[in-house]
C-alpha positions in Angstrom: 11.7 -9.0 -12.5 12.0 -12.4 -10.8 9.1 -14.8 -10.5 8.9 -14.0 -6.8 8.6 -10.3 -7.3 5.8 -11.1 -9.9 3.8 -13.1 -7.6 4.1 -10.5 -4.8 3.1 -7.7 -7.2 0.1 -9.8 -8.4 -1.0 -10.6 -4.7 -0.8 -6.9 -3.8 -2.7 -5.9 -7.0 -5.3 -8.6 -6.5 -6.1 -7.4 -2.9 -6.5 -3.9 -4.0 -8.8 -4.8 -6.8 -10.7 -7.0 -4.5 -11.4 -4.1 -2.1 -12.5 -2.1 -5.1 -15.0 -4.5 -6.3 -16.4 -5.6 -2.9 -19.1 -2.8 -2.8 -20.5 -3.6 -6.3 -24.1 -4.7 -6.1 -24.4 -4.7 -2.4 -28.0 -4.5 -1.1 -28.9 -4.7 2.6 -31.4 -7.3 3.9 -34.9 -6.1 3.8 -35.6 -7.3 7.3 -32.8 -8.2 9.5 -32.8 -11.5 11.3 -32.0 -11.9 15.0 -28.3 -12.3 15.4 -27.4 -10.8 12.1 -25.8 -7.4 11.6 -28.1 -4.8 10.3 -25.7 -3.8 7.5 -24.9 -7.3 6.3 -25.6 -7.7 2.6 -28.5 -9.9 1.4 -26.4 -11.7 -1.2 -22.7 -10.8 -1.2 -21.7 -13.0 -4.2 -18.1 -13.4 -2.9 -17.1 -16.0 -5.5 -18.2 -13.7 -8.2 -16.3 -10.8 -6.8 -13.2 -12.9 -6.3 -13.4 -13.9 -9.9 -13.8 -10.3 -10.9 -10.7 -9.4 -8.8 -8.7 -12.1 -10.4 -9.5 -11.0 -13.9 -8.9 -7.4 -13.2 -5.7 -8.1 -11.3 -4.4 -10.2 -14.2 -4.9 -7.4 -16.6 -3.4 -4.8 -14.3 -0.5 -7.1 -13.6 0.1 -7.6 -17.2 0.3 -3.9 -17.8 2.7 -3.5 -14.8 5.0 -6.3 -16.1 5.1 -4.9 -19.6 5.9 -1.4 -18.3 8.5 -2.7 -15.8 10.3 -5.0 -18.4 10.1 -2.4 -21.3 12.7 -0.1 -19.9 10.5 2.9 -20.1 10.7 3.4 -16.3 13.4 1.8 -14.0 12.8 0.7 -10.5 16.6 0.5 -9.9 18.9 3.2 -8.7 20.9 4.9 -11.6 
């Protein structure tokens, strides 16, 4: 696996993990303000969720890298 393929795999994994953690702890506003969407969360904590996505993606990417370089499965044509 080249460094470019590793970066592309990490970015794809990061986005998938981010979309998985976005709904965590979401609570709607008690009373909506004028001009805000009714479904907008009170405190989205996006930096916290980006950090969770980064850590989760790093763990998943490491597993993917070890599996891809171990030779147990091959992504090449025989």
